[in-house]
DSSP file (Angstrom, degrees, kcal/mol; ACC not computed):
  #  RESIDUE AA STRUCTURE BP1 BP2  ACC     N-H-->O    O-->H-N    N-H-->O    O-->H-N    TCO  KAPPA ALPHA  PHI   PSI    X-CA   Y-CA   Z-CA
    1    1 A M              0   0    0      0, 0.0     8,-1.6     0, 0.0     2,-0.5   0.000 360.0 360.0 360.0 131.2   86.3  113.4   97.0
    2    2 A T  B     -A    8   0A   0      6,-0.2     6,-0.2     2,-0.0     5,-0.1  -0.967 360.0-135.6-118.2 122.4   86.5  116.9   95.4
    3    3 A K    >   -     0   0    0      4,-2.1     3,-2.0    -2,-0.5     0, 0.0  -0.231  29.8-108.1 -68.3 161.3   86.3  120.2   97.3
    4    4 A A  T 3  S+     0   0    0      1,-0.3    -1,-0.1     2,-0.1    -2,-0.0   0.761 120.4  61.1 -65.1 -21.1   84.3  123.1   96.1
    5    5 A N  T 3  S-     0   0    0      2,-0.1    -1,-0.3     1,-0.0     3,-0.1   0.541 119.1-110.3 -82.4  -9.6   87.6  124.9   95.2
    6    6 A G  S <  S+     0   0    0     -3,-2.0     2,-0.2     1,-0.4    -2,-0.1   0.291  76.6 131.4  95.9 -10.8   88.5  122.0   92.7
    7    7 A N        -     0   0    0      1,-0.1    -4,-2.1    -5,-0.1     2,-0.5  -0.514  62.0-116.9 -75.5 148.0   91.3  120.6   94.9
    8    8 A R  B     -A    2   0A   0     -6,-0.2     2,-0.5    -2,-0.2    -6,-0.2  -0.749  23.8-149.2 -87.8 119.1   91.3  116.9   95.5
    9    9 A E        -     0   0    0     -8,-1.6    55,-0.1    -2,-0.5     2,-0.0  -0.787  16.9-131.0 -88.8 130.6   90.9  115.9   99.2
   10   10 A R        -     0   0    0     -2,-0.5     3,-0.1    53,-0.2    -1,-0.1  -0.285  24.0 -99.1 -74.0 154.7   92.5  112.7  100.2
   11   11 A D        -     0   0    0      1,-0.1    -1,-0.1    -2,-0.0    51,-0.1  -0.553  50.2 -92.2 -70.6 144.6   90.9  109.9  102.1
   12   12 A P        -     0   0    0      0, 0.0    51,-0.2     0, 0.0    -1,-0.1  -0.312  41.9-145.6 -59.4 135.4   91.7  109.8  105.8
   13   13 A Q  E     -B   62   0B   0     49,-1.5    49,-3.3    -3,-0.1     2,-0.1  -0.836  13.5-118.0 -99.4 134.5   94.6  107.6  106.7
   14   14 A P  E     +B   61   0B   0      0, 0.0     2,-0.3     0, 0.0    47,-0.3  -0.407  42.1 166.3 -62.9 146.2   95.0  105.6  109.8
   15   15 A V  E     -B   60   0B   0     45,-2.6    45,-2.7    -2,-0.1     2,-0.5  -0.991  34.5-126.1-155.5 157.8   97.9  106.6  112.0
   16   16 A D  E     -B   59   0B   0     -2,-0.3    77,-2.1    43,-0.2     2,-0.4  -0.928  25.0-158.3-106.5 134.0   99.2  106.0  115.5
   17   17 A I  E     -BC  58  92B   0     41,-2.1    41,-1.8    -2,-0.5    75,-0.2  -0.961  18.6-120.1-120.7 131.0   99.9  109.2  117.6
   18   18 A K  E     -B   57   0B   0     73,-2.9    18,-0.5    -2,-0.4     2,-0.3  -0.413  26.4-153.7 -62.5 132.2  102.3  109.2  120.7
   19   19 A Y        -     0   0    0     37,-1.7    16,-0.2    -2,-0.1     3,-0.1  -0.734  10.4-149.2-101.0 159.2  100.6  110.3  124.0
   20   20 A S  S    S+     0   0    0     14,-3.0     2,-0.3     1,-0.3    15,-0.2   0.708  74.3   3.1-101.3 -18.0  102.5  111.9  126.8
   21   21 A K  E     -G   34   0C   0     13,-1.3    13,-2.6     2,-0.0     2,-0.3  -0.991  53.8-165.2-162.2 150.8  100.4  110.5  129.8
   22   22 A I  E     +G   33   0C   0     -2,-0.3     2,-0.3    11,-0.2    11,-0.2  -0.976   9.5 178.5-133.8 150.5   97.5  108.3  130.7
   23   23 A T  E     -G   32   0C   0      9,-1.7     9,-2.7    -2,-0.3     2,-0.1  -0.965  40.3 -80.3-143.0 163.1   95.5  108.0  133.8
   24   24 A N  E     -G   31   0C   0     -2,-0.3     7,-0.2     7,-0.2     4,-0.1  -0.365  43.9-146.5 -64.5 139.7   92.6  105.9  134.9
   25   25 A G        -     0   0    0      5,-2.0     7,-0.1     2,-0.4    -1,-0.1  -0.219  34.9 -86.4 -91.9-166.7   89.1  107.1  133.8
   26   26 A Q  S    S+     0   0    0      5,-0.1     2,-0.3    -2,-0.1    -2,-0.1   0.830 111.2  46.5 -67.1 -32.4   85.8  106.9  135.6
   27   27 A F  S >  S-     0   0    0      1,-0.1     3,-1.4     4,-0.0    -2,-0.4  -0.745  90.9-110.9-112.9 160.4   85.1  103.4  134.1
   28   28 A A  T 3  S+     0   0    0      1,-0.3    -3,-0.1    -2,-0.3    -1,-0.1   0.759 116.8  46.5 -57.3 -33.1   87.2  100.3  133.9
   29   29 A D  T 3  S+     0   0    0     -5,-0.1    19,-3.2    18,-0.0     2,-0.3   0.228 101.6  87.3 -94.8  12.6   87.5  100.5  130.1
   30   30 A E  E <   - H   0  47C   0     -3,-1.4    -5,-2.0    17,-0.3     2,-0.3  -0.855  49.1-178.5-117.4 140.1   88.3  104.1  130.1
   31   31 A V  E     -GH  24  46C   0     15,-2.5    15,-2.5    -2,-0.3     2,-0.6  -0.948  27.9-127.7-133.7 157.6   91.5  106.3  130.3
   32   32 A V  E     -GH  23  45C   0     -9,-2.7    -9,-1.7    -2,-0.3     2,-0.3  -0.950  33.2-162.2-105.3 118.6   92.2  110.0  130.4
   33   33 A V  E     -GH  22  44C   0     11,-2.9    11,-2.0    -2,-0.6     2,-0.5  -0.766   9.6-154.3-104.1 142.6   94.9  110.6  127.7
   34   34 A T  E     -GH  21  43C   0    -13,-2.6   -14,-3.0    -2,-0.3   -13,-1.3  -0.987  16.9-175.1-117.1 129.5   97.1  113.7  127.5
   35   35 A L  E     - H   0  42C   0      7,-3.0     7,-2.7    -2,-0.5     2,-0.8  -0.872  24.2-131.0-122.6 151.8   98.5  114.6  123.9
   36   36 A V  E     + H   0  41C   0    -18,-0.5     5,-0.2    -2,-0.3    55,-0.1  -0.873  33.7 179.4-111.2 105.1  100.9  117.3  122.9
   37   37 A S  E >   - H   0  40C   0      3,-2.7     3,-1.5    -2,-0.8    50,-0.3  -0.235  47.6 -91.8 -92.8-176.9   99.4  119.1  119.9
   38   38 A S  T 3  S+     0   0    0     48,-2.9    49,-0.2     1,-0.3     3,-0.1   0.767 129.4  44.2 -65.8 -19.5  100.8  122.1  117.9
   39   39 A S  T 3  S-     0   0    0     47,-0.5    -1,-0.3     1,-0.4     2,-0.2   0.291 125.9 -88.5-110.3  10.3   98.9  124.5  120.4
   40   40 A G  E <  S-H   37   0C   0     -3,-1.5    -3,-2.7     2,-0.0    -1,-0.4  -0.710  73.0 -10.1 119.1-171.2   99.9  122.7  123.6
   41   41 A E  E     -H   36   0C   0     -5,-0.2     2,-0.4    -2,-0.2    -5,-0.2  -0.409  53.5-168.8 -73.4 140.4   98.6  119.8  125.8
   42   42 A L  E     -H   35   0C   0     -7,-2.7    -7,-3.0    -2,-0.1     2,-0.3  -0.960   2.9-160.5-125.7 146.4   95.1  118.3  125.1
   43   43 A N  E     +H   34   0C   0     -2,-0.4    36,-2.4    -9,-0.2    37,-0.3  -0.937  16.5 162.5-127.5 149.0   93.3  115.9  127.4
   44   44 A M  E     -H   33   0C   0    -11,-2.0   -11,-2.9    -2,-0.3     2,-0.4  -0.985  40.4-107.7-162.3 152.9   90.4  113.6  126.5
   45   45 A F  E     -H   32   0C   0     32,-0.5     2,-0.4    -2,-0.3   -13,-0.2  -0.692  42.9-171.9 -78.0 135.5   88.5  110.6  127.8
   46   46 A L  E     -H   31   0C   0    -15,-2.5   -15,-2.5    -2,-0.4     2,-0.2  -0.996  28.7-120.7-138.5 138.4   89.3  107.5  125.6
   47   47 A H  E >   -H   30   0C   0     -2,-0.4     3,-2.0   -17,-0.2   -17,-0.3  -0.554  33.7-124.0 -69.4 140.6   88.0  103.9  125.4
   48   48 A S  G >  S+     0   0    0    -19,-3.2     3,-1.3     1,-0.3    -1,-0.1   0.644 104.0  75.9 -68.0 -13.4   90.9  101.6  126.1
   49   49 A S  G 3  S+     0   0    0    -20,-0.3    -1,-0.3     1,-0.2   -19,-0.1   0.681  93.0  54.2 -70.2 -12.8   90.4   99.8  122.7
   50   50 A F  G <  S+     0   0    0     -3,-2.0     9,-1.9     8,-0.1     2,-0.4   0.489  96.2  91.1 -92.8  -1.6   92.0  102.9  121.0
   51   51 A L  E <   -D   58   0B   0     -3,-1.3     2,-0.5     7,-0.2     7,-0.2  -0.717  50.5-172.0-101.5 129.1   95.1  102.6  123.3
   52   52 A N  E  >> -D   57   0B   0      5,-2.8     5,-2.1    -2,-0.4     4,-1.8  -0.865   8.7-179.6-117.6  98.0   98.4  100.7  122.6
   53   53 A Q  T  45S+     0   0    0     -2,-0.5    -1,-0.1     1,-0.2     5,-0.0   0.757  77.7  60.8 -70.0 -21.5  100.3  101.0  126.0
   54   54 A A  T  45S+     0   0    0      1,-0.2    -1,-0.2     3,-0.1    -2,-0.0   0.895 118.3  29.1 -70.6 -36.6  103.3   99.1  124.8
   55   55 A K  T  45S-     0   0    0     -3,-0.3    -2,-0.2     2,-0.1    -1,-0.2   0.625 105.6-126.3 -90.4 -17.6  103.9  101.7  122.0
   56   56 A K  T  <5 +     0   0    0     -4,-1.8   -37,-1.7     1,-0.3     2,-0.3   0.960  67.7 122.8  65.8  52.0  102.4  104.6  124.1
   57   57 A T  E   < -BD  18  52B   0     -5,-2.1    -5,-2.8   -39,-0.2     2,-0.3  -0.939  51.6-145.4-138.6 163.0  100.1  105.5  121.2
   58   58 A I  E     -BD  17  51B   0    -41,-1.8   -41,-2.1    -2,-0.3     2,-0.5  -0.861  29.0-109.1-120.2 163.6   96.5  106.0  120.3
   59   59 A K  E     +B   16   0B   0     -9,-1.9     2,-0.2    -2,-0.3   -43,-0.2  -0.799  52.0 140.2 -93.4 130.4   94.7  105.2  117.0
   60   60 A A  E     -B   15   0B   0    -45,-2.7   -45,-2.6    -2,-0.5     2,-0.3  -0.781  41.2-107.6-148.1-170.3   93.6  108.1  115.0
   61   61 A I  E     -BE  14  73B   0     12,-2.1    12,-3.4   -47,-0.3     2,-0.5  -0.983  18.6-126.6-130.9 142.5   93.3  109.4  111.4
   62   62 A I  E     +BE  13  72B   0    -49,-3.3   -49,-1.5    -2,-0.3    10,-0.2  -0.798  28.0 172.2 -86.9 126.7   95.2  112.0  109.3
   63   63 A I  E     -     0   0B   0      8,-3.7     2,-0.3    -2,-0.5     9,-0.2   0.804  63.5  -2.3 -98.5 -34.2   92.8  114.4  107.7
   64   64 A D  E     - E   0  71B   0      7,-1.1     7,-2.3   -55,-0.1     2,-0.4  -0.947  61.3-146.4-148.0 166.1   95.1  117.0  106.3
   65   65 A E  E     + E   0  70B   0     -2,-0.3     5,-0.2     5,-0.2     2,-0.2  -0.996  11.4 179.8-140.4 140.8   98.8  117.8  106.0
   66   66 A K        -     0   0    0      3,-3.5     3,-0.0    -2,-0.4    -2,-0.0  -0.678  53.3 -75.3-121.7-171.4  101.0  120.9  105.9
   67   67 A K  S    S+     0   0    0     -2,-0.2     3,-0.0     1,-0.2    -1,-0.0   0.908 123.5   3.6 -52.8 -48.3  104.7  121.3  105.7
   68   68 A D  S    S+     0   0    0     20,-0.0    21,-1.4     1,-0.0     2,-0.3   0.285 125.7  47.2-127.2   7.1  105.5  120.4  109.3
   69   69 A K  E     - F   0  88B   0     19,-0.2    -3,-3.5    20,-0.1     2,-0.3  -0.973  60.0-141.7-150.0 167.2  102.2  119.4  110.9
   70   70 A V  E     -EF  65  87B   0     17,-2.5    17,-2.6    -2,-0.3     2,-0.6  -0.961  19.0-126.9-129.7 140.8   99.1  117.2  110.4
   71   71 A L  E     -EF  64  86B   0     -7,-2.3    -8,-3.7    -2,-0.3    -7,-1.1  -0.843  35.8-156.3 -92.9 124.6   95.4  117.7  111.2
   72   72 A I  E     -EF  62  85B   0     13,-3.0    13,-1.7    -2,-0.6     2,-0.7  -0.784  16.4-145.3-104.6 134.3   94.3  114.7  113.2
   73   73 A G  E     -EF  61  84B   0    -12,-3.4   -12,-2.1    -2,-0.4    11,-0.2  -0.929  27.9-152.2 -95.0 119.6   90.9  113.2  113.6
   74   74 A L        -     0   0    0      9,-4.1   -14,-0.1    -2,-0.7     9,-0.0  -0.483  19.9-122.5 -92.6 163.6   90.9  111.9  117.1
   75   75 A P  S    S+     0   0    0      0, 0.0     2,-0.3     0, 0.0    -1,-0.1   0.635  95.4  19.3 -78.7 -10.7   88.7  109.0  118.2
   76   76 A S  S    S-     0   0    0      6,-0.1     2,-0.2     7,-0.1    -2,-0.1  -0.965  92.9 -88.6-149.9 160.9   87.1  111.1  120.9
   77   77 A E        -     0   0    0     -2,-0.3   -32,-0.5     1,-0.1     6,-0.2  -0.521  37.8-131.3 -77.3 140.0   86.6  114.9  121.7
   78   78 A T        -     0   0    0      4,-2.3     4,-0.4    -2,-0.2   -34,-0.2  -0.260  26.4-106.0 -73.8 172.4   89.2  116.6  123.7
   79   79 A F  S    S+     0   0    0    -36,-2.4   -35,-0.1     1,-0.1    -1,-0.1   0.748 113.6  14.5 -70.4 -23.9   88.2  118.8  126.7
   80   80 A T  S    S+     0   0    0    -37,-0.3    -1,-0.1     2,-0.2   -36,-0.1   0.683 128.5  38.9-128.8 -27.4   88.9  121.9  124.7
   81   81 A T  S >  S-     0   0    0      1,-0.4     3,-0.6     4,-0.0     2,-0.2   0.468  89.0-127.7-112.7  -1.9   89.3  121.4  120.8
   82   82 A G  T 3   -     0   0    0     -4,-0.4    -4,-2.3     1,-0.2    -1,-0.4  -0.521  60.8 -40.5  80.0-156.2   86.7  118.9  119.9
   83   83 A S  T 3  S+     0   0    0     -6,-0.2    -9,-4.1    -2,-0.2     2,-0.4   0.395 120.9  66.1 -96.6   7.5   87.8  115.8  117.9
   84   84 A R  E <   +F   73   0B   0     -3,-0.6     2,-0.3   -11,-0.2   -11,-0.2  -0.974  54.7 153.5-126.1 144.4   90.2  117.5  115.6
   85   85 A A  E     -F   72   0B   0    -13,-1.7   -13,-3.0    -2,-0.4     2,-0.3  -0.990  41.8-105.7-162.7 155.3   93.5  119.2  116.3
   86   86 A W  E     -F   71   0B   0     -2,-0.3   -48,-2.9   -15,-0.2   -47,-0.5  -0.676  38.1-174.7 -86.5 139.8   96.8  120.1  114.6
   87   87 A F  E     -F   70   0B   0    -17,-2.6   -17,-2.5    -2,-0.3   -50,-0.1  -0.946  30.5-106.3-131.1 146.4   99.9  118.0  115.6
   88   88 A P  E >   -F   69   0B   0      0, 0.0     3,-1.5     0, 0.0   -19,-0.2  -0.455  35.0-117.9 -61.1 148.5  103.6  118.2  114.8
   89   89 A K  G >  S+     0   0    0    -21,-1.4     3,-1.6     1,-0.3   -20,-0.1   0.721 108.0  76.8 -64.4 -20.6  104.6  115.4  112.5
   90   90 A S  G 3  S+     0   0    0    -22,-0.3    -1,-0.3     1,-0.3   -21,-0.1   0.685  83.9  60.4 -67.2 -17.7  106.9  114.2  115.3
   91   91 A V  G <  S+     0   0    0     -3,-1.5   -73,-2.9   -55,-0.1    -1,-0.3   0.531  83.6  99.6 -82.8  -6.6  104.1  112.7  117.3
   92   92 A L  B <    C   17   0B   0     -3,-1.6   -75,-0.2   -75,-0.2   -77,-0.0  -0.555 360.0 360.0 -85.6 150.1  103.2  110.2  114.4
   93   93 A V              0   0    0    -77,-2.1   -76,-0.1    -2,-0.2    -1,-0.1   0.267 360.0 360.0-118.2 360.0  104.4  106.7  114.7
């Protein structure tokens, strides 16, 4: 895929991201996940199939990368930022 400015955009890469907290959602197969992004804590409802409680991670994709952070495509929208947010590389597993 090529951007309008001629730079080559890479294909999204699957990644696991550490979460800081989970609580039960409204439904049996749903949780509320708290993630720590570059701009602070983010919360979202998430289907449990995206969750790995043993590793304390969720499944996502890397969309873009800068020196010390990554733009992540999340499997669900957060309460405040939508489905994309910048995260420090330290949250990647």
